[in-house]
All heavy atoms as a GROMACS GRO file, in nm:
protein
  575
    1MET      N    1   0.081  -0.117  -0.001
    1MET     CA    2   0.000   0.000   0.000
    1MET      C    3   0.086   0.127   0.001
    1MET      O    4   0.056   0.221  -0.070
    1MET     CB    5  -0.090  -0.002   0.120
    1MET     CG    6  -0.183   0.112   0.132
    1MET     SD    7  -0.328   0.082   0.032
    1MET     CE    8  -0.438   0.199   0.095
    2ALA      N    9   0.194   0.127   0.076
    2ALA     CA   10   0.282   0.243   0.082
    2ALA      C   11   0.348   0.271  -0.050
    2ALA      O   12   0.366   0.388  -0.087
    2ALA     CB   13   0.386   0.220   0.192
    3ILE      N   14   0.376   0.167  -0.124
    3ILE     CA   15   0.441   0.183  -0.257
    3ILE      C   16   0.340   0.254  -0.350
    3ILE      O   17   0.375   0.346  -0.427
    3ILE     CB   18   0.487   0.050  -0.315
    3ILE    CG1   19   0.596  -0.009  -0.228
    3ILE    CG2   20   0.534   0.061  -0.456
    3ILE    CD1   21   0.635  -0.150  -0.265
    4ARG      N   22   0.215   0.212  -0.346
    4ARG     CA   23   0.111   0.269  -0.431
    4ARG      C   24   0.089   0.417  -0.400
    4ARG      O   25   0.073   0.502  -0.485
    4ARG     CB   26  -0.020   0.193  -0.418
    4ARG     CG   27  -0.005   0.054  -0.470
    4ARG     CD   28  -0.130  -0.025  -0.442
    4ARG     NE   29  -0.218  -0.014  -0.555
    4ARG     CZ   30  -0.347  -0.063  -0.556
    4ARG    NH1   31  -0.392  -0.120  -0.451
    4ARG    NH2   32  -0.420  -0.048  -0.666
    5VAL      N   33   0.088   0.446  -0.271
    5VAL     CA   34   0.071   0.585  -0.228
    5VAL      C   35   0.190   0.669  -0.274
    5VAL      O   36   0.174   0.785  -0.319
    5VAL     CB   37   0.053   0.594  -0.074
    5VAL    CG1   38   0.055   0.737  -0.027
    5VAL    CG2   39  -0.078   0.528  -0.031
    6GLN      N   40   0.310   0.616  -0.262
    6GLN     CA   41   0.430   0.689  -0.305
    6GLN      C   42   0.425   0.715  -0.456
    6GLN      O   43   0.458   0.825  -0.503
    6GLN     CB   44   0.557   0.606  -0.274
    6GLN     CG   45   0.687   0.678  -0.306
    6GLN     CD   46   0.703   0.810  -0.234
    6GLN    OE1   47   0.669   0.821  -0.117
    6GLN    NE2   48   0.757   0.909  -0.301
    7ARG      N   49   0.383   0.618  -0.534
    7ARG     CA   50   0.369   0.635  -0.680
    7ARG      C   51   0.262   0.745  -0.709
    7ARG      O   52   0.282   0.826  -0.800
    7ARG     CB   53   0.332   0.506  -0.749
    7ARG     CG   54   0.450   0.415  -0.765
    7ARG     CD   55   0.426   0.293  -0.846
    7ARG     NE   56   0.298   0.277  -0.912
    7ARG     CZ   57   0.246   0.164  -0.944
    7ARG    NH1   58   0.313   0.047  -0.917
    7ARG    NH2   59   0.128   0.153  -1.005
    8LEU      N   60   0.155   0.745  -0.639
    8LEU     CA   61   0.053   0.846  -0.660
    8LEU      C   62   0.106   0.985  -0.620
    8LEU      O   63   0.077   1.084  -0.691
    8LEU     CB   64  -0.071   0.815  -0.571
    8LEU     CG   65  -0.167   0.710  -0.627
    8LEU    CD1   66  -0.273   0.680  -0.523
    8LEU    CD2   67  -0.230   0.759  -0.752
    9GLU      N   68   0.179   0.997  -0.517
    9GLU     CA   69   0.242   1.126  -0.480
    9GLU      C   70   0.338   1.175  -0.585
    9GLU      O   71   0.339   1.292  -0.620
    9GLU     CB   72   0.310   1.114  -0.342
    9GLU     CG   73   0.211   1.103  -0.226
    9GLU     CD   74   0.283   1.079  -0.092
    9GLU    OE1   75   0.407   1.056  -0.094
    9GLU    OE2   76   0.218   1.089   0.009
   10ASP      N   77   0.418   1.083  -0.640
   10ASP     CA   78   0.511   1.118  -0.746
   10ASP      C   79   0.437   1.165  -0.871
   10ASP      O   80   0.476   1.266  -0.935
   10ASP     CB   81   0.605   1.002  -0.782
   10ASP     CG   82   0.700   0.968  -0.670
   10ASP    OD1   83   0.724   1.052  -0.581
   10ASP    OD2   84   0.754   0.852  -0.670
   11THR      N   85   0.334   1.092  -0.904
   11THR     CA   86   0.251   1.131  -1.021
   11THR      C   87   0.186   1.267  -0.998
   11THR      O   88   0.182   1.352  -1.087
   11THR     CB   89   0.144   1.024  -1.046
   11THR    OG1   90   0.205   0.898  -1.064
   11THR    CG2   91   0.061   1.058  -1.168
   12CYS      N   92   0.136   1.292  -0.880
   12CYS     CA   93   0.071   1.420  -0.851
   12CYS      C   94   0.174   1.536  -0.860
   12CYS      O   95   0.137   1.645  -0.907
   12CYS     CB   96   0.012   1.420  -0.712
   12CYS     SG   97  -0.143   1.323  -0.703
   13GLN      N   98   0.294   1.516  -0.817
   13GLN     CA   99   0.398   1.619  -0.832
   13GLN      C  100   0.426   1.649  -0.975
   13GLN      O  101   0.440   1.768  -1.014
   13GLN     CB  102   0.529   1.573  -0.759
   13GLN     CG  103   0.515   1.574  -0.606
   13GLN     CD  104   0.640   1.520  -0.539
   13GLN    OE1  105   0.732   1.470  -0.604
   13GLN    NE2  106   0.643   1.532  -0.409
   14ARG      N  107   0.434   1.546  -1.060
   14ARG     CA  108   0.460   1.570  -1.203
   14ARG      C  109   0.341   1.643  -1.266
   14ARG      O  110   0.358   1.734  -1.346
   14ARG     CB  111   0.485   1.436  -1.277
   14ARG     CG  112   0.618   1.380  -1.248
   14ARG     CD  113   0.643   1.259  -1.334
   14ARG     NE  114   0.532   1.164  -1.313
   14ARG     CZ  115   0.548   1.033  -1.314
   14ARG    NH1  116   0.660   0.978  -1.335
   14ARG    NH2  117   0.441   0.957  -1.297
   15ILE      N  118   0.219   1.605  -1.228
   15ILE     CA  119   0.104   1.670  -1.279
   15ILE      C  120   0.101   1.814  -1.236
   15ILE      O  121   0.067   1.904  -1.314
   15ILE     CB  122  -0.025   1.596  -1.238
   15ILE    CG1  123  -0.032   1.461  -1.308
   15ILE    CG2  124  -0.149   1.681  -1.264
   15ILE    CD1  125  -0.146   1.372  -1.256
   16GLU      N  126   0.136   1.840  -1.114
   16GLU     CA  127   0.136   1.979  -1.067
   16GLU      C  128   0.240   2.061  -1.140
   16GLU      O  129   0.212   2.177  -1.176
   16GLU     CB  130   0.170   1.979  -0.917
   16GLU     CG  131   0.160   2.114  -0.852
   16GLU     CD  132   0.187   2.111  -0.702
   16GLU    OE1  133   0.173   2.002  -0.643
   16GLU    OE2  134   0.216   2.217  -0.649
   17ALA      N  135   0.356   2.004  -1.167
   17ALA     CA  136   0.459   2.077  -1.246
   17ALA      C  137   0.403   2.111  -1.385
   17ALA      O  138   0.425   2.218  -1.439
   17ALA     CB  139   0.584   1.997  -1.252
   18LEU      N  140   0.339   2.013  -1.449
   18LEU     CA  141   0.284   2.034  -1.583
   18LEU      C  142   0.175   2.143  -1.582
   18LEU      O  143   0.168   2.227  -1.668
   18LEU     CB  144   0.221   1.905  -1.635
   18LEU     CG  145   0.321   1.797  -1.684
   18LEU    CD1  146   0.244   1.667  -1.713
   18LEU    CD2  147   0.398   1.846  -1.803
   19LEU      N  148   0.091   2.142  -1.481
   19LEU     CA  149  -0.012   2.243  -1.465
   19LEU      C  150   0.049   2.384  -1.449
   19LEU      O  151  -0.005   2.479  -1.501
   19LEU     CB  152  -0.109   2.208  -1.354
   19LEU     CG  153  -0.202   2.093  -1.376
   19LEU    CD1  154  -0.282   2.064  -1.254
   19LEU    CD2  155  -0.296   2.120  -1.495
   20MET      N  156   0.155   2.393  -1.375
   20MET     CA  157   0.218   2.523  -1.356
   20MET      C  158   0.272   2.576  -1.491
   20MET      O  159   0.259   2.695  -1.521
   20MET     CB  160   0.334   2.512  -1.254
   20MET     CG  161   0.285   2.483  -1.112
   20MET     SD  162   0.177   2.614  -1.049
   20MET     CE  163   0.294   2.739  -1.017
   21ARG      N  164   0.332   2.488  -1.570
   21ARG     CA  165   0.381   2.530  -1.700
   21ARG      C  166   0.265   2.571  -1.793
   21ARG      O  167   0.277   2.672  -1.867
   21ARG     CB  168   0.464   2.422  -1.766
   21ARG     CG  169   0.609   2.413  -1.707
   21ARG     CD  170   0.694   2.321  -1.787
   21ARG     NE  171   0.661   2.184  -1.742
   21ARG     CZ  172   0.696   2.073  -1.804
   21ARG    NH1  173   0.762   2.079  -1.916
   21ARG    NH2  174   0.661   1.956  -1.754
   22MET      N  175   0.159   2.497  -1.786
   22MET     CA  176   0.040   2.530  -1.866
   22MET      C  177  -0.016   2.661  -1.824
   22MET      O  178  -0.062   2.744  -1.908
   22MET     CB  179  -0.065   2.420  -1.857
   22MET     CG  180  -0.030   2.296  -1.931
   22MET     SD  181  -0.153   2.165  -1.910
   22MET     CE  182  -0.300   2.239  -1.965
   23ASP      N  183  -0.014   2.691  -1.694
   23ASP     CA  184  -0.064   2.820  -1.645
   23ASP      C  185   0.016   2.934  -1.700
   23ASP      O  186  -0.041   3.036  -1.741
   23ASP     CB  187  -0.062   2.818  -1.492
   23ASP     CG  188  -0.132   2.941  -1.431
   23ASP    OD1  189  -0.241   2.974  -1.478
   23ASP    OD2  190  -0.073   3.000  -1.343
   24ASP      N  191   0.151   2.919  -1.702
   24ASP     CA  192   0.235   3.021  -1.759
   24ASP      C  193   0.205   3.046  -1.905
   24ASP      O  194   0.202   3.163  -1.953
   24ASP     CB  195   0.382   2.985  -1.739
   24ASP     CG  196   0.428   2.987  -1.596
   24ASP    OD1  197   0.359   3.056  -1.513
   24ASP    OD2  198   0.527   2.924  -1.562
   25ARG      N  199   0.191   2.938  -1.979
   25ARG     CA  200   0.161   2.951  -2.124
   25ARG      C  201   0.025   3.019  -2.147
   25ARG      O  202   0.006   3.102  -2.236
   25ARG     CB  203   0.162   2.813  -2.188
   25ARG     CG  204   0.299   2.754  -2.199
   25ARG     CD  205   0.291   2.618  -2.265
   25ARG     NE  206   0.423   2.557  -2.266
   25ARG     CZ  207   0.441   2.430  -2.299
   25ARG    NH1  208   0.341   2.353  -2.330
   25ARG    NH2  209   0.565   2.379  -2.298
   26LEU      N  210  -0.075   2.982  -2.062
   26LEU     CA  211  -0.208   3.040  -2.081
   26LEU      C  212  -0.205   3.190  -2.048
   26LEU      O  213  -0.278   3.267  -2.108
   26LEU     CB  214  -0.309   2.966  -1.993
   26LEU     CG  215  -0.350   2.832  -2.039
   26LEU    CD1  216  -0.444   2.765  -1.937
   26LEU    CD2  217  -0.424   2.841  -2.174
   27ARG      N  218  -0.123   3.233  -1.956
   27ARG     CA  219  -0.114   3.374  -1.926
   27ARG      C  220  -0.054   3.451  -2.044
   27ARG      O  221  -0.096   3.562  -2.075
   27ARG     CB  222  -0.031   3.397  -1.802
   27ARG     CG  223  -0.103   3.359  -1.678
   27ARG     CD  224  -0.033   3.387  -1.554
   27ARG     NE  225  -0.108   3.324  -1.445
   27ARG     CZ  226  -0.076   3.330  -1.320
   27ARG    NH1  227   0.029   3.395  -1.282
   27ARG    NH2  228  -0.150   3.270  -1.229
   28LYS      N  229   0.044   3.388  -2.111
   28LYS     CA  230   0.099   3.452  -2.230
   28LYS      C  231  -0.005   3.460  -2.339
   28LYS      O  232  -0.014   3.564  -2.408
   28LYS     CB  233   0.222   3.372  -2.281
   28LYS     CG  234   0.340   3.381  -2.189
   28LYS     CD  235   0.458   3.294  -2.240
   28LYS     CE  236   0.569   3.296  -2.142
   28LYS     NZ  237   0.679   3.203  -2.183
   29VAL      N  238  -0.084   3.359  -2.359
   29VAL     CA  239  -0.194   3.360  -2.454
   29VAL      C  240  -0.295   3.468  -2.422
   29VAL      O  241  -0.343   3.540  -2.508
   29VAL     CB  242  -0.260   3.223  -2.470
   29VAL    CG1  243  -0.386   3.231  -2.554
   29VAL    CG2  244  -0.161   3.122  -2.530
   30GLU      N  245  -0.328   3.479  -2.292
   30GLU     CA  246  -0.422   3.582  -2.249
   30GLU      C  247  -0.370   3.721  -2.280
   30GLU      O  248  -0.447   3.810  -2.327
   30GLU     CB  249  -0.444   3.570  -2.099
   30GLU     CG  250  -0.548   3.660  -2.043
   30GLU     CD  251  -0.566   3.641  -1.893
   30GLU    OE1  252  -0.490   3.567  -1.826
   30GLU    OE2  253  -0.662   3.701  -1.840
   31ILE      N  254  -0.243   3.747  -2.263
   31ILE     CA  255  -0.182   3.877  -2.294
   31ILE      C  256  -0.190   3.902  -2.445
   31ILE      O  257  -0.224   4.010  -2.489
   31ILE     CB  258  -0.037   3.883  -2.242
   31ILE    CG1  259  -0.041   3.885  -2.090
   31ILE    CG2  260   0.032   4.003  -2.298
   31ILE    CD1  261   0.097   3.864  -2.029
   32ASP      N  262  -0.158   3.798  -2.523
   32ASP     CA  263  -0.162   3.812  -2.670
   32ASP      C  264  -0.304   3.841  -2.719
   32ASP      O  265  -0.324   3.924  -2.811
   32ASP     CB  266  -0.106   3.687  -2.738
   32ASP     CG  267   0.041   3.670  -2.720
   32ASP    OD1  268   0.109   3.770  -2.685
   32ASP    OD2  269   0.093   3.559  -2.743
   33VAL      N  270  -0.403   3.773  -2.664
   33VAL     CA  271  -0.542   3.795  -2.704
   33VAL      C  272  -0.586   3.938  -2.666
   33VAL      O  273  -0.654   4.004  -2.745
   33VAL     CB  274  -0.634   3.691  -2.639
   33VAL    CG1  275  -0.780   3.729  -2.653
   33VAL    CG2  276  -0.610   3.553  -2.696
   34ALA      N  277  -0.543   3.987  -2.554
   34ALA     CA  278  -0.580   4.123  -2.511
   34ALA      C  279  -0.518   4.223  -2.609
   34ALA      O  280  -0.582   4.322  -2.647
   34ALA     CB  281  -0.534   4.148  -2.369
   35GLU      N  282  -0.393   4.199  -2.651
   35GLU     CA  283  -0.328   4.285  -2.746
   35GLU      C  284  -0.400   4.283  -2.881
   35GLU      O  285  -0.420   4.391  -2.942
   35GLU     CB  286  -0.184   4.242  -2.763
   35GLU     CG  287  -0.102   4.335  -2.858
   35GLU     CD  288   0.041   4.288  -2.871
   35GLU    OE1  289   0.093   4.225  -2.778
   35GLU    OE2  290   0.099   4.315  -2.977
   36MET      N  291  -0.442   4.167  -2.925
   36MET     CA  292  -0.513   4.158  -3.054
   36MET      C  293  -0.648   4.228  -3.045
   36MET      O  294  -0.688   4.297  -3.139
   36MET     CB  295  -0.533   4.014  -3.091
   36MET     CG  296  -0.406   3.946  -3.143
   36MET     SD  297  -0.434   3.788  -3.221
   36MET     CE  298  -0.509   3.692  -3.094
   37ARG      N  299  -0.714   4.217  -2.933
   37ARG     CA  300  -0.844   4.289  -2.912
   37ARG      C  301  -0.823   4.440  -2.923
   37ARG      O  302  -0.905   4.511  -2.982
   37ARG     CB  303  -0.909   4.251  -2.782
   37ARG     CG  304  -0.979   4.122  -2.779
   37ARG     CD  305  -1.048   4.101  -2.649
   37ARG     NE  306  -1.120   3.974  -2.652
   37ARG     CZ  307  -1.179   3.920  -2.551
   37ARG    NH1  308  -1.181   3.986  -2.435
   37ARG    NH2  309  -1.238   3.806  -2.560
   38GLY      N  310  -0.717   4.486  -2.867
   38GLY     CA  311  -0.689   4.630  -2.870
   38GLY      C  312  -0.661   4.675  -3.015
   38GLY      O  313  -0.706   4.782  -3.058
   39ARG      N  314  -0.589   4.596  -3.086
   39ARG     CA  315  -0.562   4.627  -3.230
   39ARG      C  316  -0.687   4.623  -3.314
   39ARG      O  317  -0.709   4.709  -3.397
   39ARG     CB  318  -0.458   4.536  -3.290
   39ARG     CG  319  -0.318   4.561  -3.236
   39ARG     CD  320  -0.219   4.470  -3.306
   39ARG     NE  321  -0.081   4.493  -3.256
   39ARG     CZ  322   0.022   4.431  -3.298
   39ARG    NH1  323   0.010   4.337  -3.389
   39ARG    NH2  324   0.139   4.457  -3.243
   40ILE      N  325  -0.770   4.523  -3.292
   40ILE     CA  326  -0.893   4.512  -3.370
   40ILE      C  327  -0.986   4.627  -3.341
   40ILE      O  328  -1.056   4.678  -3.431
   40ILE     CB  329  -0.960   4.375  -3.338
   40ILE    CG1  330  -0.880   4.261  -3.402
   40ILE    CG2  331  -1.103   4.369  -3.389
   40ILE    CD1  332  -0.922   4.124  -3.361
   41ALA      N  333  -0.986   4.673  -3.215
   41ALA     CA  334  -1.073   4.786  -3.179
   41ALA      C  335  -1.034   4.912  -3.257
   41ALA      O  336  -1.116   5.000  -3.278
   41ALA     CB  337  -1.072   4.814  -3.030
   42GLN      N  338  -0.911   4.923  -3.297
   42GLN     CA  339  -0.859   5.042  -3.368
   42GLN      C  340  -0.882   5.035  -3.516
   42GLN      O  341  -0.864   5.135  -3.587
   42GLN     CB  342  -0.711   5.058  -3.340
   42GLN     CG  343  -0.675   5.084  -3.196
   42GLN     CD  344  -0.742   5.206  -3.140
   42GLN    OE1  345  -0.749   5.311  -3.203
   42GLN    NE2  346  -0.795   5.195  -3.019
   43LEU      N  347  -0.924   4.920  -3.571
   43LEU     CA  348  -0.947   4.910  -3.716
   43LEU      C  349  -1.072   4.987  -3.752
   43LEU      O  350  -1.170   4.996  -3.677
   43LEU     CB  351  -0.964   4.759  -3.750
   43LEU     CG  352  -0.844   4.674  -3.742
   43LEU    CD1  353  -0.881   4.528  -3.770
   43LEU    CD2  354  -0.736   4.719  -3.837
   44PRO      N  355  -1.073   5.042  -3.873
   44PRO     CA  356  -1.190   5.116  -3.919
   44PRO      C  357  -1.306   5.018  -3.948
   44PRO      O  358  -1.287   4.901  -3.976
   44PRO     CB  359  -1.146   5.182  -4.048
   44PRO     CG  360  -1.032   5.100  -4.093
   44PRO     CD  361  -0.966   5.045  -3.974
   45SER      N  362  -1.428   5.076  -3.940
   45SER     CA  363  -1.545   4.990  -3.966
   45SER      C  364  -1.558   4.969  -4.112
   45SER      O  365  -1.491   5.032  -4.195
   45SER     CB  366  -1.668   5.060  -3.911
   45SER     OG  367  -1.696   5.178  -3.987
   46THR      N  368  -1.647   4.878  -4.150
   46THR     CA  369  -1.670   4.848  -4.294
   46THR      C  370  -1.720   4.972  -4.364
   46THR      O  371  -1.679   5.001  -4.475
   46THR     CB  372  -1.775   4.738  -4.305
   46THR    OG1  373  -1.725   4.622  -4.233
   46THR    CG2  374  -1.795   4.698  -4.450
   47TRP      N  375  -1.813   5.046  -4.300
   47TRP     CA  376  -1.867   5.168  -4.365
   47TRP      C  377  -1.762   5.274  -4.382
   47TRP      O  378  -1.763   5.345  -4.484
   47TRP     CB  379  -1.986   5.218  -4.287
   47TRP     CG  380  -2.106   5.133  -4.301
   47TRP    CD1  381  -2.161   5.053  -4.207
   47TRP    CD2  382  -2.180   5.109  -4.421
   47TRP    NE1  383  -2.267   4.982  -4.261
   47TRP    CE2  384  -2.280   5.015  -4.392
   47TRP    CE3  385  -2.173   5.159  -4.552
   47TRP    CZ2  386  -2.373   4.969  -4.488
   47TRP    CZ3  387  -2.264   5.115  -4.646
   47TRP    CH2  388  -2.363   5.024  -4.613
   48ALA      N  389  -1.673   5.286  -4.291
   48ALA     CA  390  -1.563   5.384  -4.302
   48ALA      C  391  -1.474   5.349  -4.422
   48ALA      O  392  -1.434   5.435  -4.502
   48ALA     CB  393  -1.480   5.390  -4.177
   49MET      N  394  -1.447   5.223  -4.441
   49MET     CA  395  -1.365   5.178  -4.554
   49MET      C  396  -1.437   5.197  -4.684
   49MET      O  397  -1.379   5.245  -4.785
   49MET     CB  398  -1.323   5.034  -4.538
   49MET     CG  399  -1.223   5.008  -4.427
   49MET     SD  400  -1.158   4.843  -4.422
   49MET     CE  401  -1.297   4.750  -4.361
   50ILE      N  402  -1.568   5.166  -4.688
   50ILE     CA  403  -1.648   5.186  -4.811
   50ILE      C  404  -1.655   5.330  -4.852
   50ILE      O  405  -1.632   5.368  -4.967
   50ILE     CB  406  -1.787   5.122  -4.792
   50ILE    CG1  407  -1.777   4.970  -4.790
   50ILE    CG2  408  -1.884   5.170  -4.907
   50ILE    CD1  409  -1.908   4.905  -4.754
   51THR      N  410  -1.685   5.416  -4.753
   51THR     CA  411  -1.694   5.561  -4.788
   51THR      C  412  -1.563   5.620  -4.830
   51THR      O  413  -1.556   5.706  -4.918
   51THR     CB  414  -1.753   5.639  -4.671
   51THR    OG1  415  -1.676   5.617  -4.553
   51THR    CG2  416  -1.896   5.602  -4.643
   52THR      N  417  -1.452   5.575  -4.773
   52THR     CA  418  -1.319   5.619  -4.813
   52THR      C  419  -1.291   5.577  -4.956
   52THR      O  420  -1.240   5.658  -5.036
   52THR     CB  421  -1.212   5.565  -4.717
   52THR    OG1  422  -1.241   5.607  -4.584
   52THR    CG2  423  -1.076   5.610  -4.758
   53MET      N  424  -1.321   5.454  -4.988
   53MET     CA  425  -1.297   5.409  -5.127
   53MET      C  426  -1.386   5.483  -5.226
   53MET      O  427  -1.338   5.524  -5.332
   53MET     CB  428  -1.324   5.257  -5.135
   53MET     CG  429  -1.228   5.172  -5.059
   53MET     SD  430  -1.058   5.188  -5.122
   53MET     CE  431  -1.073   5.111  -5.279
   54LEU      N  432  -1.512   5.501  -5.194
   54LEU     CA  433  -1.601   5.570  -5.286
   54LEU      C  434  -1.557   5.717  -5.301
   54LEU      O  435  -1.563   5.770  -5.414
   54LEU     CB  436  -1.745   5.561  -5.240
   54LEU     CG  437  -1.812   5.427  -5.254
   54LEU    CD1  438  -1.951   5.431  -5.192
   54LEU    CD2  439  -1.819   5.389  -5.401
   55GLY      N  440  -1.520   5.779  -5.190
   55GLY     CA  441  -1.475   5.918  -5.198
   55GLY      C  442  -1.351   5.930  -5.282
   55GLY      O  443  -1.337   6.025  -5.363
   56GLY      N  444  -1.259   5.838  -5.271
   56GLY     CA  445  -1.138   5.839  -5.358
   56GLY      C  446  -1.171   5.820  -5.503
   56GLY      O  447  -1.114   5.886  -5.592
   57GLN      N  448  -1.264   5.734  -5.529
   57GLN     CA  449  -1.305   5.707  -5.674
   57GLN      C  450  -1.375   5.833  -5.730
   57GLN      O  451  -1.354   5.866  -5.847
   57GLN     CB  452  -1.394   5.587  -5.680
   57GLN     CG  453  -1.319   5.456  -5.655
   57GLN     CD  454  -1.408   5.336  -5.652
   57GLN    OE1  455  -1.530   5.347  -5.660
   57GLN    NE2  456  -1.349   5.218  -5.640
   58VAL      N  457  -1.457   5.896  -5.651
   58VAL     CA  458  -1.527   6.016  -5.697
   58VAL      C  459  -1.427   6.127  -5.726
   58VAL      O  460  -1.433   6.199  -5.827
   58VAL     CB  461  -1.635   6.062  -5.597
   58VAL    CG1  462  -1.688   6.200  -5.630
   58VAL    CG2  463  -1.751   5.962  -5.595
   59ALA      N  464  -1.329   6.143  -5.635
   59ALA     CA  465  -1.227   6.242  -5.654
   59ALA      C  466  -1.143   6.217  -5.781
   59ALA      O  467  -1.108   6.306  -5.855
   59ALA     CB  468  -1.135   6.253  -5.529
   60PHE      N  469  -1.110   6.088  -5.801
   60PHE     CA  470  -1.035   6.050  -5.918
   60PHE      C  471  -1.111   6.077  -6.045
   60PHE      O  472  -1.060   6.132  -6.146
   60PHE     CB  473  -0.998   5.899  -5.912
   60PHE     CG  474  -0.912   5.852  -6.024
   60PHE    CD1  475  -0.781   5.893  -6.033
   60PHE    CD2  476  -0.962   5.762  -6.116
   60PHE    CE1  477  -0.701   5.849  -6.138
   60PHE    CE2  478  -0.885   5.720  -6.221
   60PHE     CZ  479  -0.751   5.762  -6.233
   61ALA      N  480  -1.242   6.044  -6.043
   61ALA     CA  481  -1.326   6.069  -6.159
   61ALA      C  482  -1.338   6.219  -6.190
   61ALA      O  483  -1.332   6.266  -6.303
   61ALA     CB  484  -1.466   6.008  -6.140
   62ALA      N  485  -1.349   6.300  -6.082
   62ALA     CA  486  -1.357   6.444  -6.098
   62ALA      C  487  -1.228   6.499  -6.156
   62ALA      O  488  -1.228   6.588  -6.243
   62ALA     CB  489  -1.387   6.507  -5.964
   63ALA      N  490  -1.115   6.446  -6.112
   63ALA     CA  491  -0.986   6.490  -6.165
   63ALA      C  492  -0.974   6.456  -6.309
   63ALA      O  493  -0.927   6.539  -6.392
   63ALA     CB  494  -0.871   6.428  -6.086
   64ILE      N  495  -1.016   6.336  -6.352
   64ILE     CA  496  -1.012   6.297  -6.493
   64ILE      C  497  -1.101   6.388  -6.579
   64ILE      O  498  -1.062   6.436  -6.683
   64ILE     CB  499  -1.051   6.151  -6.511
   64ILE    CG1  500  -0.940   6.063  -6.455
   64ILE    CG2  501  -1.078   6.115  -6.657
   64ILE    CD1  502  -0.971   5.917  -6.458
   65LEU      N  503  -1.222   6.414  -6.529
   65LEU     CA  504  -1.317   6.506  -6.602
   65LEU      C  505  -1.259   6.643  -6.613
   65LEU      O  506  -1.271   6.708  -6.721
   65LEU     CB  507  -1.450   6.505  -6.534
   65LEU     CG  508  -1.534   6.378  -6.547
   65LEU    CD1  509  -1.661   6.388  -6.461
   65LEU    CD2  510  -1.570   6.350  -6.692
   66ALA      N  511  -1.195   6.694  -6.509
   66ALA     CA  512  -1.134   6.826  -6.514
   66ALA      C  513  -1.024   6.831  -6.614
   66ALA      O  514  -1.008   6.927  -6.693
   66ALA     CB  515  -1.083   6.867  -6.377
   67ILE      N  516  -0.941   6.726  -6.622
   67ILE     CA  517  -0.831   6.717  -6.715
   67ILE      C  518  -0.884   6.714  -6.855
   67ILE      O  519  -0.833   6.781  -6.950
   67ILE     CB  520  -0.736   6.598  -6.685
   67ILE    CG1  521  -0.657   6.625  -6.556
   67ILE    CG2  522  -0.639   6.574  -6.799
   67ILE    CD1  523  -0.582   6.507  -6.505
   68LEU      N  524  -0.982   6.633  -6.880
   68LEU     CA  525  -1.044   6.622  -7.012
   68LEU      C  526  -1.108   6.754  -7.055
   68LEU      O  527  -1.102   6.793  -7.174
   68LEU     CB  528  -1.152   6.511  -7.014
   68LEU     CG  529  -1.095   6.366  -7.011
   68LEU    CD1  530  -1.210   6.270  -7.000
   68LEU    CD2  531  -1.007   6.337  -7.128
   69LYS      N  532  -1.166   6.825  -6.961
   69LYS     CA  533  -1.226   6.954  -6.995
   69LYS      C  534  -1.120   7.057  -7.033
   69LYS      O  535  -1.138   7.133  -7.127
   69LYS     CB  536  -1.307   7.000  -6.872
   69LYS     CG  537  -1.399   7.114  -6.902
   69LYS     CD  538  -1.487   7.143  -6.781
   69LYS     CE  539  -1.602   7.234  -6.821
   69LYS     NZ  540  -1.689   7.262  -6.708
   70ILE      N  541  -1.007   7.055  -6.959
   70ILE     CA  542  -0.897   7.146  -6.991
   70ILE      C  543  -0.835   7.112  -7.124
   70ILE      O  544  -0.810   7.203  -7.206
   70ILE     CB  545  -0.791   7.144  -6.876
   70ILE    CG1  546  -0.850   7.205  -6.749
   70ILE    CG2  547  -0.668   7.220  -6.920
   70ILE    CD1  548  -0.762   7.189  -6.627
   71VAL      N  549  -0.812   6.986  -7.145
   71VAL     CA  550  -0.750   6.944  -7.274
   71VAL      C  551  -0.843   6.965  -7.392
   71VAL      O  552  -0.806   7.006  -7.499
   71VAL     CB  553  -0.708   6.795  -7.265
   71VAL    CG1  554  -0.665   6.742  -7.399
   71VAL    CG2  555  -0.598   6.778  -7.165
   72GLY      N  556  -0.974   6.942  -7.371
   72GLY     CA  557  -1.072   6.961  -7.478
   72GLY      C  558  -1.097   7.106  -7.509
   72GLY      O  559  -1.139   7.139  -7.619
   73ALA      N  560  -1.065   7.198  -7.419
   73ALA     CA  561  -1.088   7.340  -7.441
   73ALA      C  562  -0.983   7.400  -7.537
   73ALA      O  563  -1.005   7.504  -7.595
   73ALA     CB  564  -1.086   7.415  -7.309
   74ARG      N  565  -0.876   7.336  -7.554
   74ARG     CA  566  -0.768   7.393  -7.641
   74ARG      C  567  -0.788   7.364  -7.780
   74ARG      O  568  -0.824   7.324  -7.865
   74ARG     CB  569  -0.633   7.337  -7.595
   74ARG     CG  570  -0.592   7.394  -7.462
   74ARG     CD  571  -0.459   7.345  -7.424
   74ARG     NE  572  -0.424   7.406  -7.297
   74ARG     CZ  573  -0.312   7.388  -7.236
   74ARG    NH1  574  -0.221   7.316  -7.290
   74ARG    NH2  575  -0.286   7.443  -7.123
   0.00000   0.00000   0.00000
C-alpha cells in the first residue's frame, strides 16, 4: 500500500509541475489575445472603408473630367 501511495504522490507532483507550465503559457496567450483585441478595436469599420474608397473614386473621376475639360478646351 505504501508503494502505491508513493507512486501516486510522485505522479501528483509531475502533474502539478505540468499544470504550472500550462498556467504560464495560458497567461502569455491571455496577454496576446488582449493585445489583438486592442488592435482590432482600432481598425476602421466596414462603412468607413467603403466611404473612403467611394470618396477616392469620386475624386479620381472628378480629376479625370477636369483634365479632359482642360485638354478639350484647347
